[in-house]
C-alpha positions as CSV (number, residue, x, y, z in Angstrom):
1,M,-6.3,-15.1,32.2
2,T,-8.6,-16.9,30.0
3,T,-10.1,-20.1,31.1
4,A,-10.6,-23.3,28.8
5,H,-14.9,-22.1,29.0
6,D,-13.8,-18.5,28.1
7,R,-12.1,-19.7,25.0
8,Q,-14.6,-22.3,23.7
9,R,-16.9,-20.0,24.1
10,Q,-15.4,-17.3,22.6
11,A,-14.2,-19.6,19.4
12,A,-17.7,-20.7,19.2
13,L,-18.7,-16.7,18.9
14,L,-16.4,-16.2,16.3
15,R,-17.0,-19.1,13.9
16,K,-18.8,-18.0,10.6
17,P,-22.0,-19.5,11.3
18,S,-23.5,-21.6,8.7
19,A,-27.1,-19.7,8.2
20,G,-27.8,-16.3,9.6
21,P,-25.7,-14.2,11.7
22,A,-24.8,-15.1,15.2
23,R,-25.3,-13.0,17.9
24,I,-21.9,-11.5,19.6
25,D,-21.3,-11.5,23.0
26,P,-20.0,-8.1,24.4
27,Y,-17.5,-10.0,26.9
28,T,-16.1,-11.4,23.7
29,I,-15.4,-8.4,22.0
30,A,-13.9,-7.1,25.2
31,V,-11.8,-10.0,25.1
32,Q,-10.3,-9.4,21.9
33,L,-9.6,-5.4,22.0
34,R,-7.9,-6.0,25.4
35,R,-5.7,-8.7,24.1
36,M,-5.1,-6.7,20.8
37,S,-4.4,-4.0,23.0
38,I,-1.9,-6.0,24.8
39,E,0.2,-7.1,21.9
40,I,0.4,-3.4,20.8
41,N,1.3,-2.8,24.0
42,R,4.1,-4.9,23.9
43,L,5.4,-3.1,21.0
44,V,5.2,0.3,22.2
45,H,7.1,-1.1,25.5
46,R,9.7,-2.4,24.1
47,F,10.1,1.2,21.5
48,A,10.0,3.1,24.8
49,G,12.2,1.2,26.6
50,D,14.9,0.5,23.9
51,D,14.8,4.6,23.8
52,G,14.4,4.9,27.2
53,L,11.1,7.1,27.2
54,H,8.1,7.1,28.9
55,S,5.0,5.2,27.3
56,T,3.3,8.7,27.4
57,D,6.3,9.8,25.2
58,V,5.2,7.3,22.7
59,Q,2.0,8.3,23.1
60,A,2.9,11.7,22.3
61,L,5.0,10.8,19.0
62,A,2.2,8.4,18.0
63,A,-0.6,11.3,18.1
64,I,2.0,13.6,16.1
65,L,2.5,10.5,14.0
66,D,-1.3,10.1,13.0
67,A,-2.7,13.1,13.4
68,D,-4.6,14.5,10.0
69,E,-3.5,18.2,10.4
70,P,-0.2,19.5,11.8
71,M,0.0,19.0,15.4
72,T,0.2,22.3,17.6
73,P,1.4,21.9,21.3
74,E,-1.8,22.8,22.5
75,R,-4.0,20.1,20.6
76,L,-1.3,17.7,21.7
77,R,-1.4,18.8,25.4
78,R,-5.5,18.4,25.1
79,H,-4.9,15.1,23.5
80,L,-2.7,13.5,26.4
81,G,-4.4,15.0,29.1
82,L,-1.0,17.0,30.3
83,A,-0.1,20.2,31.6
84,S,1.9,21.9,28.7
85,G,5.4,21.9,30.6
86,A,4.7,18.2,30.6
87,V,3.9,18.6,27.0
88,S,7.4,20.1,26.5
89,A,9.6,18.4,28.7
90,C,7.8,14.9,26.5
91,V,8.6,16.1,23.0
92,E,12.1,17.1,24.2
93,R,12.7,13.8,26.3
94,A,11.6,12.0,22.8
95,G,14.0,13.8,20.7
96,H,12.6,12.6,17.5
97,I,10.1,15.4,16.9
98,R,11.5,18.9,15.8
99,R,9.3,22.3,16.6
100,V,8.8,24.6,13.2
101,R,7.0,27.9,13.5
102,H,4.4,28.5,11.2
103,R,5.2,31.1,8.5
104,G,2.3,33.0,8.4
105,D,1.5,33.5,12.1
106,R,5.6,33.1,13.8
107,R,3.9,32.7,17.3
108,V,2.4,29.2,16.4
109,V,4.2,25.6,16.5
110,H,3.9,22.7,15.2
111,L,5.5,19.5,16.1
112,H,6.7,17.6,13.0
113,Y,8.8,14.1,13.2
114,A,12.7,14.7,12.4
115,A,13.5,13.2,9.2
116,D,14.9,9.6,10.2
117,A,12.2,9.3,13.2
118,R,9.5,8.2,11.2
119,S,11.1,5.6,9.7
120,Y,12.9,4.6,13.0
121,A,9.6,4.7,15.1
122,R,7.7,2.4,11.9
123,S,10.7,-0.3,12.4
124,Y,9.2,-1.0,16.1
125,L,6.0,-0.8,15.0
126,R,6.6,-3.5,11.9
127,P,4.7,-6.6,13.5
128,L,1.6,-4.2,13.6
129,A,1.8,-3.4,9.6
130,E,2.6,-6.9,9.0
131,A,-0.1,-8.4,10.8
132,T,-2.7,-6.0,9.4
133,P,-2.5,-7.1,5.6
134,A,-2.2,-10.6,6.9
135,A,-5.9,-10.2,8.7
136,R,-7.0,-8.1,6.4
137,T,-7.3,-11.3,3.5
138,R,-10.0,-13.1,6.3
139,F,-12.6,-10.5,5.4
140,S,-14.3,-8.5,2.7
141,E,-14.3,-4.9,1.8
142,A,-17.6,-4.2,3.4
143,E,-16.8,-6.2,6.8
144,L,-13.6,-4.3,7.1
145,A,-15.8,-1.5,6.8
146,V,-18.2,-2.0,9.6
147,A,-15.0,-3.3,11.8
148,L,-13.3,0.0,11.3
149,R,-16.6,2.0,11.9
150,F,-16.9,-0.1,15.2
151,L,-13.3,0.7,16.0
152,A,-13.7,4.6,15.1
153,A,-17.2,4.3,17.6
154,M,-14.9,2.7,20.5
155,N,-12.2,5.3,20.4
156,E,-14.8,7.8,20.4
157,E,-16.3,6.5,23.1
158,L,-13.7,6.1,25.0
159,S,-12.4,9.5,24.2
160,L,-15.4,10.4,25.4
161,K,-15.0,9.1,28.6
162,K,-11.4,9.7,29.1
163,F,-11.7,12.2,31.8
164,S,-14.7,11.2,33.6
165,A,-14.3,10.8,37.4
166,R,-14.7,7.2,39.1
């Protein structure tokens, strides 16, 4: 929970300065990222709960939805850091995924959303989809490009540290 002092500090740092760029406090960035994560997790947990899924199942669905190329069980296993049996159970339990054998190599299996599953999943994520353009109007394209680069760099850094032991 943030204190009144924390909120005042964050508000001051997030105000657009009248002259020159302000120094952004890493603490303030971390707080905003955590808050966004919490809000997105609310959507994910509602989706998982309504469908009887585990949060890992929803992570698998998101990974398949967001993949730049056809997702295979092996790529999904690596992405989620799970054993192969756990990935199979996850995909089957989710029920929104269909397995399709590659035409050129029948040993290769691709994971795809079932016909109506994509729109069903998107219905739960609609608040995120609606908030994005609303927030986007507050920034120039150049600012958005920097924000996107920052978010990509954060994801990369977190991904690199994903399996490091504590």
